[in-house]
C-alpha positions as CSV (number, residue, x, y, z in Angstrom):
1,X,0.0,0.0,0.2
2,X,1.5,3.5,-1.0
3,X,1.9,6.3,1.3
4,X,-0.3,8.1,0.1
5,X,-3.5,6.1,0.6
6,X,-2.4,5.1,4.1
7,X,-2.3,8.6,4.4
8,X,-5.8,9.0,3.1
9,X,-6.8,6.5,5.5
10,X,-5.4,7.9,8.2
11,X,-7.5,11.3,7.6
12,X,-10.5,9.5,7.9
13,X,-9.8,8.1,11.8
14,X,-9.3,11.9,13.1
15,X,-13.1,12.0,13.1
16,X,-14.5,10.9,16.2
17,X,-18.1,10.9,15.9
18,X,-17.4,7.5,13.9
19,X,-14.9,6.0,16.7
20,X,-11.6,5.8,17.1
21,X,-8.4,2.9,17.4
22,X,-6.9,5.0,19.8
23,X,-7.1,2.8,22.7
24,X,-5.7,0.0,20.5
25,X,-2.8,3.3,19.6
26,X,-2.6,3.5,15.4
27,X,-0.5,0.0,15.1
28,X,-2.7,-2.1,13.0
29,X,-1.2,-4.6,15.1
30,X,-3.0,-4.2,18.5
31,X,-6.6,-4.0,16.5
32,X,-8.9,-6.8,16.5
33,X,-8.7,-9.0,13.5
34,X,-11.9,-9.5,13.0
35,X,-13.4,-6.6,11.5
36,X,-10.4,-5.2,10.6
37,X,-9.2,-3.7,13.3
38,X,-12.5,-2.7,14.8
39,X,-13.4,-3.7,18.6
40,X,-17.0,-4.0,18.9
41,X,-16.7,-3.8,22.9
42,X,-15.5,-0.1,22.3
43,X,-18.3,0.6,20.1
44,X,-20.6,3.7,20.8
45,X,-23.8,3.3,22.7
46,X,-26.7,5.3,21.6
47,X,-28.0,7.3,24.1
48,X,-32.2,6.3,25.2
49,X,-34.4,9.1,23.1
50,X,-31.2,10.8,21.5
51,X,-31.6,10.8,17.5
52,X,-31.3,8.1,15.5
53,X,-31.1,5.9,18.8
54,X,-33.5,2.7,19.3
55,X,-36.5,2.8,20.7
56,X,-38.2,1.8,24.0
57,X,-38.4,-2.1,24.0
58,X,-40.9,-1.9,26.6
59,X,-43.2,-0.5,24.0
60,X,-45.9,-3.7,22.7
61,X,-45.0,-4.9,18.9
62,X,-48.4,-3.5,18.0
63,X,-47.0,0.2,18.9
64,X,-43.9,0.4,17.7
65,X,-43.4,3.2,14.8
66,X,-42.5,2.4,11.1
67,X,-38.6,1.2,10.9
68,X,-36.3,4.4,8.8
69,X,-35.3,3.7,5.4
70,X,-31.7,3.6,6.0
71,X,-30.5,2.6,9.3
72,X,-26.8,2.9,8.2
73,X,-27.4,6.6,7.3
74,X,-29.1,7.3,10.0
75,X,-26.8,6.4,12.9
76,X,-24.1,7.4,10.6
77,X,-24.5,10.5,8.5
78,X,-22.1,10.8,6.1
79,X,-19.6,13.5,6.2
80,X,-19.1,17.0,4.3
81,X,-16.8,16.9,1.0
82,X,-13.7,18.7,2.0
83,X,-10.9,20.3,-0.7
84,X,-7.5,18.5,-0.7
85,X,-5.7,20.6,2.4
86,X,-8.7,21.7,3.9
87,X,-8.7,21.3,8.4
88,X,-11.9,19.5,9.2
89,X,-14.3,22.4,10.9
90,X,-13.6,23.3,14.1
91,X,-10.4,21.0,14.9
92,X,-6.9,22.4,15.6
93,X,-4.3,22.7,13.0
94,X,-1.6,20.1,13.7
95,X,1.9,20.1,12.4
96,X,2.6,19.1,9.5
97,X,-1.1,18.7,8.2
98,X,-0.7,21.5,5.2
99,X,2.5,19.3,4.0
100,X,0.9,16.2,4.1
101,X,-2.7,17.4,2.6
102,X,-0.6,19.2,-0.2
103,X,0.8,15.5,-1.2
104,X,-2.6,13.6,-1.2
105,X,-3.4,12.7,-4.4
106,X,-6.9,12.0,-5.7
107,X,-7.3,8.2,-5.0
108,X,-7.9,6.0,-7.8
109,X,-11.1,4.4,-8.8
110,X,-12.9,2.6,-5.7
111,X,-10.0,3.1,-3.7
112,X,-11.3,5.6,-1.3
113,X,-15.5,3.7,-1.2
114,X,-13.5,0.4,0.1
115,X,-11.9,2.3,2.8
116,X,-15.3,3.7,3.7
117,X,-16.8,0.4,3.7
118,X,-14.1,-1.6,5.7
119,X,-15.1,1.1,8.7
120,X,-18.4,1.3,8.7
121,X,-18.9,-2.7,7.9
122,X,-18.7,-3.4,12.2
123,X,-20.4,-0.7,13.1
124,X,-23.7,-1.5,11.0
125,X,-23.3,-5.4,12.3
126,X,-23.4,-4.4,16.0
127,X,-26.4,-2.0,15.1
128,X,-28.2,-5.2,13.1
129,X,-27.6,-7.4,16.2
130,X,-28.9,-4.8,18.5
131,X,-31.8,-4.3,15.9
132,X,-32.7,-8.2,16.3
133,X,-32.4,-8.3,20.0
134,X,-34.6,-5.7,20.5
135,X,-37.4,-7.0,18.3
136,X,-37.2,-10.6,20.0
137,X,-37.5,-8.5,23.1
138,X,-40.4,-6.3,21.9
139,X,-42.4,-9.4,20.8
140,X,-42.1,-11.6,24.3
141,X,-43.9,-8.3,25.8
142,X,-47.5,-8.9,26.2
143,X,-49.9,-5.8,26.9
144,X,-53.1,-7.4,29.0
145,X,-55.7,-6.5,31.9
146,X,-55.9,-7.7,34.5
147,X,-59.0,-7.9,36.9
148,X,-58.7,-8.8,40.5
149,X,-61.9,-8.9,42.7
150,X,-63.6,-6.2,40.1
151,X,-60.8,-4.1,40.5
152,X,-59.1,-3.8,36.4
153,X,-55.3,-3.0,35.5
154,X,-54.0,-2.8,32.2
155,X,-49.9,-4.0,32.4
156,X,-47.4,-5.0,30.3
157,X,-45.6,-8.7,30.9
158,X,-43.9,-11.4,29.5
159,X,-45.2,-14.2,31.5
160,X,-45.9,-17.1,29.0
161,X,-49.4,-18.0,30.9
162,X,-52.1,-17.0,33.7
163,X,-49.9,-19.2,36.4
164,X,-47.0,-17.2,35.6
165,X,-48.8,-13.9,35.2
166,X,-50.4,-13.9,38.6
167,X,-47.4,-15.5,40.4
168,X,-45.7,-12.2,39.0
169,X,-48.5,-10.1,40.6
170,X,-48.4,-12.0,43.5
171,X,-51.9,-12.8,43.4
172,X,-53.0,-15.9,45.5
173,X,-55.8,-17.7,44.9
174,X,-57.5,-20.5,46.7
175,X,-59.7,-23.3,46.1
176,X,-62.7,-21.4,45.8
177,X,-61.5,-18.7,43.6
178,X,-62.6,-18.3,40.3
179,X,-59.5,-17.6,37.8
180,X,-60.9,-17.0,33.9
181,X,-59.4,-18.2,31.2
182,X,-58.1,-21.2,33.6
183,X,-54.3,-21.1,35.0
184,X,-51.9,-22.4,32.8
185,X,-53.8,-20.8,29.9
186,X,-51.3,-19.2,27.4
187,X,-51.0,-15.7,27.0
188,X,-51.2,-13.5,24.5
189,X,-50.9,-9.5,23.7
190,X,-54.6,-8.2,24.2
191,X,-56.1,-11.0,26.7
192,X,-57.9,-10.4,29.8
193,X,-57.5,-12.2,33.0
194,X,-60.0,-12.1,36.2
195,X,-60.0,-13.2,39.3
196,X,-63.1,-13.7,41.3
197,X,-62.2,-14.3,45.0
198,X,-64.9,-16.8,47.0
199,X,-66.7,-15.6,49.8
200,X,-68.5,-17.8,52.5
201,X,-71.8,-17.7,52.9
202,X,-73.8,-19.3,55.6
203,X,-77.4,-18.6,53.6
204,X,-80.4,-19.8,55.3
205,X,-83.3,-20.3,53.2
206,X,-86.4,-20.8,54.1
207,X,-85.4,-22.8,57.6
208,X,-82.8,-24.4,55.8
209,X,-79.3,-23.9,56.6
210,X,-76.7,-24.1,53.6
211,X,-72.4,-23.4,54.3
212,X,-71.9,-22.0,50.7
213,X,-69.0,-19.8,48.8
214,X,-69.9,-17.3,46.2
215,X,-68.0,-14.7,44.3
216,X,-70.5,-12.1,44.2
217,X,-69.6,-8.7,45.6
218,X,-73.6,-7.8,47.0
219,X,-76.6,-9.5,48.5
220,X,-78.4,-9.4,45.4
221,X,-75.5,-10.6,43.6
222,X,-75.2,-13.5,45.4
223,X,-78.9,-14.1,45.4
224,X,-79.1,-13.7,41.5
225,X,-76.7,-16.4,41.2
226,X,-77.8,-19.0,43.6
227,X,-81.2,-18.5,42.2
228,X,-83.5,-17.5,44.8
229,X,-86.7,-15.9,44.2
230,X,-86.3,-12.7,46.3
231,X,-89.7,-11.1,45.1
232,X,-91.7,-10.4,47.9
233,X,-89.3,-12.4,50.5
234,X,-87.5,-11.3,53.8
235,X,-84.0,-10.3,53.9
236,X,-81.8,-10.2,57.1
237,X,-80.1,-7.3,55.4
238,X,-80.3,-4.6,52.6
239,X,-79.4,-6.3,48.9
240,X,-76.8,-3.3,48.2
241,X,-74.8,-4.9,51.5
242,X,-71.3,-6.0,50.2
243,X,-69.9,-9.0,50.7
244,X,-66.3,-8.8,52.6
245,X,-64.1,-11.5,52.0
246,X,-64.9,-12.4,55.6
247,X,-68.5,-13.5,54.4
248,X,-71.6,-13.2,55.2
249,X,-75.3,-14.8,57.2
250,X,-77.9,-14.2,55.8
251,X,-81.6,-15.5,56.3
252,X,-84.1,-15.4,53.5
253,X,-87.6,-16.1,53.9
254,X,-89.1,-16.7,50.9
255,X,-93.3,-16.0,49.8
256,X,-95.3,-18.5,50.6
257,X,-98.8,-20.1,50.4
258,X,-100.4,-20.9,53.6
259,X,-104.0,-21.9,54.3
260,X,-105.6,-21.7,58.1
261,X,-108.6,-23.7,59.0
262,X,-110.6,-21.8,61.8
263,X,-113.8,-21.8,63.5
264,X,-115.5,-23.0,60.7
265,X,-113.7,-20.8,58.2
266,X,-110.2,-21.7,55.8
267,X,-108.4,-18.1,54.9
268,X,-105.4,-18.4,52.8
269,X,-102.7,-15.8,53.0
270,X,-99.3,-14.8,51.5
271,X,-96.7,-15.0,54.2
272,X,-92.8,-14.9,55.0
273,X,-93.1,-15.6,58.3
274,X,-90.7,-17.9,60.0
275,X,-93.3,-19.3,62.2
276,X,-96.5,-21.3,62.1
277,X,-98.0,-19.1,64.9
278,X,-97.1,-15.8,63.0
279,X,-98.3,-16.9,59.8
280,X,-101.7,-18.0,61.9
281,X,-101.6,-14.0,63.2
282,X,-101.4,-12.7,59.9
283,X,-104.3,-14.7,58.8
284,X,-106.3,-12.0,61.5
285,X,-106.9,-15.2,63.8
286,X,-106.0,-15.1,67.5
287,X,-105.3,-18.2,69.6
288,X,-106.6,-18.4,73.7
289,X,-106.0,-20.4,76.7
290,X,-105.4,-23.5,75.6
291,X,-105.8,-23.2,72.1
292,X,-103.0,-24.5,69.3
293,X,-102.6,-25.7,65.9
294,X,-102.6,-29.1,64.0
295,X,-98.4,-28.5,63.3
296,X,-95.9,-27.3,66.2
297,X,-96.6,-23.6,66.3
298,X,-93.1,-22.8,66.5
299,X,-92.9,-24.9,63.0
300,X,-91.8,-23.3,60.2
301,X,-94.4,-22.4,57.5
302,X,-94.5,-24.4,54.2
303,X,-95.9,-23.6,50.7
304,X,-99.0,-24.8,50.1
305,X,-99.4,-26.0,53.9
306,X,-102.7,-25.8,55.8
307,X,-102.8,-25.5,59.3
308,X,-106.0,-26.0,61.8
309,X,-106.5,-24.0,64.5
310,X,-107.8,-26.3,67.5
311,X,-110.4,-24.5,69.9
312,X,-109.7,-26.2,73.4
313,X,-111.8,-26.5,76.4
314,X,-110.4,-28.2,79.8
315,X,-111.3,-29.0,83.2
316,X,-110.3,-31.2,85.7
317,X,-111.5,-34.1,88.0
318,X,-109.9,-35.8,91.0
319,X,-110.4,-39.2,91.7
320,X,-110.2,-41.5,94.9
321,X,-108.4,-44.8,93.8
322,X,-107.7,-48.1,95.9
323,X,-103.8,-49.5,95.8
324,X,-103.5,-53.3,95.9
325,X,-102.1,-54.5,98.8
326,X,-99.5,-57.7,98.4
327,X,-99.2,-60.7,100.3
328,X,-96.5,-62.1,102.4
329,X,-96.1,-65.4,102.9
330,X,-94.3,-67.3,105.7
331,X,-93.2,-70.9,106.4
332,X,-94.9,-72.6,109.6
333,X,-93.5,-76.1,110.6
334,X,-96.4,-76.4,113.3
335,X,-99.0,-76.5,109.9
336,X,-99.3,-79.7,107.8
337,X,-98.6,-79.0,104.4
338,X,-101.1,-77.3,102.0
339,X,-102.3,-75.9,104.9
340,X,-101.7,-71.4,105.1
341,X,-103.1,-69.7,107.4
342,X,-103.9,-66.1,107.2
343,X,-102.0,-64.3,109.8
344,X,-103.2,-60.5,109.5
345,X,-105.2,-59.7,107.0
346,X,-104.5,-56.8,104.4
347,X,-105.5,-53.6,104.0
348,X,-105.5,-51.5,100.2
349,X,-104.4,-48.6,100.1
350,X,-105.8,-45.1,98.8
351,X,-104.5,-42.8,96.0
352,X,-106.1,-39.6,95.2
353,X,-105.6,-38.8,91.1
354,X,-106.2,-35.8,89.4
355,X,-107.4,-36.1,85.5
356,X,-107.6,-33.3,82.6
357,X,-110.9,-33.2,81.1
358,X,-110.5,-31.4,77.1
359,X,-113.1,-30.9,74.7
360,X,-110.8,-30.1,71.0
361,X,-113.6,-28.4,68.5
362,X,-116.7,-29.3,70.6
363,X,-115.5,-33.0,71.0
364,X,-115.1,-34.8,74.2
365,X,-111.2,-36.4,74.7
366,X,-110.3,-39.5,76.7
367,X,-109.2,-38.1,80.1
368,X,-105.4,-37.5,80.9
369,X,-103.8,-38.3,83.9
370,X,-102.2,-35.7,85.1
371,X,-101.4,-35.7,88.8
372,X,-101.3,-38.1,91.6
373,X,-101.1,-38.4,95.2
374,X,-100.9,-41.4,97.8
375,X,-103.7,-40.5,100.6
376,X,-102.7,-44.0,102.1
377,X,-100.2,-46.4,102.4
378,X,-101.7,-50.4,101.4
379,X,-100.8,-52.8,104.4
380,X,-99.2,-56.3,103.3
381,X,-101.2,-59.5,104.4
382,X,-99.6,-61.8,106.3
383,X,-99.9,-65.6,105.4
384,X,-98.1,-68.5,107.4
385,X,-97.7,-71.8,105.4
386,X,-97.3,-74.9,106.8
387,X,-94.2,-77.5,106.0
388,X,-95.2,-80.1,108.9
389,X,-95.4,-83.6,106.7
390,X,-99.0,-84.1,106.9
391,X,-99.7,-88.3,108.9
392,X,-102.0,-90.9,106.6
393,X,-103.2,-92.9,109.2
394,X,-105.5,-92.4,112.3
395,X,-105.6,-95.9,114.3
396,X,-109.0,-96.8,114.5
397,X,-110.0,-94.9,111.6
398,X,-108.3,-96.1,108.5
399,X,-110.3,-98.8,107.3
400,X,-113.8,-97.0,106.8
401,X,-114.8,-95.8,103.3
402,X,-113.8,-92.0,103.9
403,X,-114.7,-91.5,99.7
404,X,-117.8,-92.6,100.8
405,X,-118.5,-90.3,103.1
406,X,-117.5,-87.2,101.2
407,X,-119.5,-87.9,97.8
408,X,-122.5,-87.8,100.0
409,X,-121.3,-84.6,102.5
410,X,-120.2,-82.9,99.3
411,X,-120.0,-84.5,96.4
412,X,-116.7,-85.2,96.6
413,X,-115.5,-81.0,96.2
414,X,-113.0,-80.1,98.8
415,X,-114.4,-76.2,99.0
416,X,-117.8,-77.3,99.2
417,X,-120.0,-74.5,101.5
418,X,-123.5,-75.6,102.7
419,X,-126.3,-72.7,101.5
420,X,-126.1,-71.2,105.3
421,X,-122.5,-70.6,105.1
422,X,-122.0,-72.6,108.6
423,X,-120.2,-76.1,107.1
424,X,-117.7,-76.2,104.8
425,X,-115.3,-79.3,103.1
426,X,-115.3,-82.5,102.2
427,X,-117.1,-83.7,105.4
428,X,-119.0,-80.4,105.9
429,X,-117.3,-79.3,109.3
430,X,-117.8,-75.8,111.0
431,X,-115.3,-74.4,112.3
432,X,-115.8,-74.3,116.0
433,X,-115.2,-77.9,115.4
434,X,-112.4,-77.7,112.8
435,X,-110.4,-75.6,115.1
436,X,-111.0,-78.3,118.1
437,X,-109.3,-80.4,115.7
438,X,-106.3,-78.9,115.6
439,X,-107.0,-77.1,112.5
440,X,-106.6,-73.4,111.5
441,X,-108.7,-71.1,109.3
442,X,-111.5,-72.6,107.7
443,X,-112.1,-76.4,106.8
444,X,-112.5,-75.5,103.0
445,X,-109.7,-73.8,102.7
446,X,-107.9,-76.8,103.6
447,X,-106.3,-79.4,101.5
448,X,-107.8,-83.2,100.9
449,X,-105.2,-84.7,103.4
450,X,-105.6,-82.7,105.6
451,X,-109.6,-82.5,106.0
452,X,-109.6,-86.4,105.8
453,X,-107.1,-86.7,108.7
454,X,-109.5,-84.1,111.1
455,X,-112.4,-86.2,110.0
456,X,-111.0,-89.2,111.1
457,X,-109.5,-87.6,114.3
458,X,-113.3,-86.9,114.7
459,X,-114.8,-90.7,114.3
460,X,-112.1,-91.8,116.7
461,X,-113.6,-89.1,119.6
462,X,-117.4,-89.4,118.3
463,X,-117.9,-92.3,116.2
464,X,-120.1,-91.4,113.1
465,X,-122.5,-89.4,114.8
466,X,-121.3,-85.9,113.3
467,X,-122.5,-87.3,110.3
468,X,-126.2,-88.5,111.0
469,X,-127.7,-88.8,107.2
470,X,-124.2,-90.1,105.7
471,X,-122.7,-91.8,108.5
472,X,-123.6,-95.1,107.4
473,X,-122.0,-95.1,104.5
474,X,-118.3,-95.5,106.6
475,X,-119.5,-98.9,107.1
476,X,-120.4,-99.5,103.4
């Protein structure tokens, strides 16, 4: 390369607007080899907002201006043409400048353009690299509208889907919250994302309690969401009341049709009463004294229900009733087996009982026991029961026909009693004779064995005289 050609190249590197190689010295050996000695790391960074600089990369892609027709010309303006030997405008004259300028010759064809291309090529590559990165950066940016619990805001995001967007914006959602579109849905510029927080609602609807969640912001919205018919209904709170994140307790009683039957008439009312008693009162019916209704007065009235009013008139009645006594039995070895003797007669007690007598709608009801008081306690009866073995024979009377005598006297019945009540048993003995023979109580109450034993003893003492009509039977 000739000296004049080298000086021509040196004259161009004096312009600082193009970037100099002074950081590496004037020696070409110190210049980076990649771009003909140009260092890309020392290239000038264009200031934000300055003419010719790249635009704001945070603007959405659809808001970018039209690209410049000549990027290289906008970033690197053409230098003015100067005559040979003319100094740069505003630059201080350096020694030897005039001499070198005088020796300059007109460059050969294509010589000056080649030198310019060699200098501009590295800078153009840097600008193209920055422009390509900016285009990709802007393409990832999305303008979306995020509405959280009814509060919208427009923002720019690089999130790929709804889940990532909510995480970037620190929006936490729970199991009862609603996100539209659903989490995980891919995002595009211009999309709208809504988050509706769930609110607990304890809804008591016509007496039935429900624990539900709603995304409604007011009571009216909640009623519409659950399809509750609110026309003519009773609400425990205002319809316009906001529902906070902590929830709300709401009591709703819808309007119902109830028919009340009273005093022979039927009255139908439209009501949102909480109890049957209130519905009866709204029908213009008053309950007096013991009056009541066919269903519990405190129950919730159902739609289409018929309630009958019961007019009740009642009185009280006191009655005295006997209390039965009990029998206490004790064993006695002095008595023969099968013999029972009443040692102390029992006495019944006395109880005073109160009954309620009612008439319902003119019809007398069964008396109902309401109270009882014991006036006298019953006295138990004490009975002695014989345990002594009964003898089977009496010397001098065993061979006689006692069966024939019993058949003649009593028809063979141990408990037989004559019409006068004086004589009893198989052998028709009176009580005095019976006791004289060692018996107790009445003869007709004793067993057959004991009655026969006492009769044999009587025969030993007096023969057949006690039985003047039937005594002959003893001897066949």
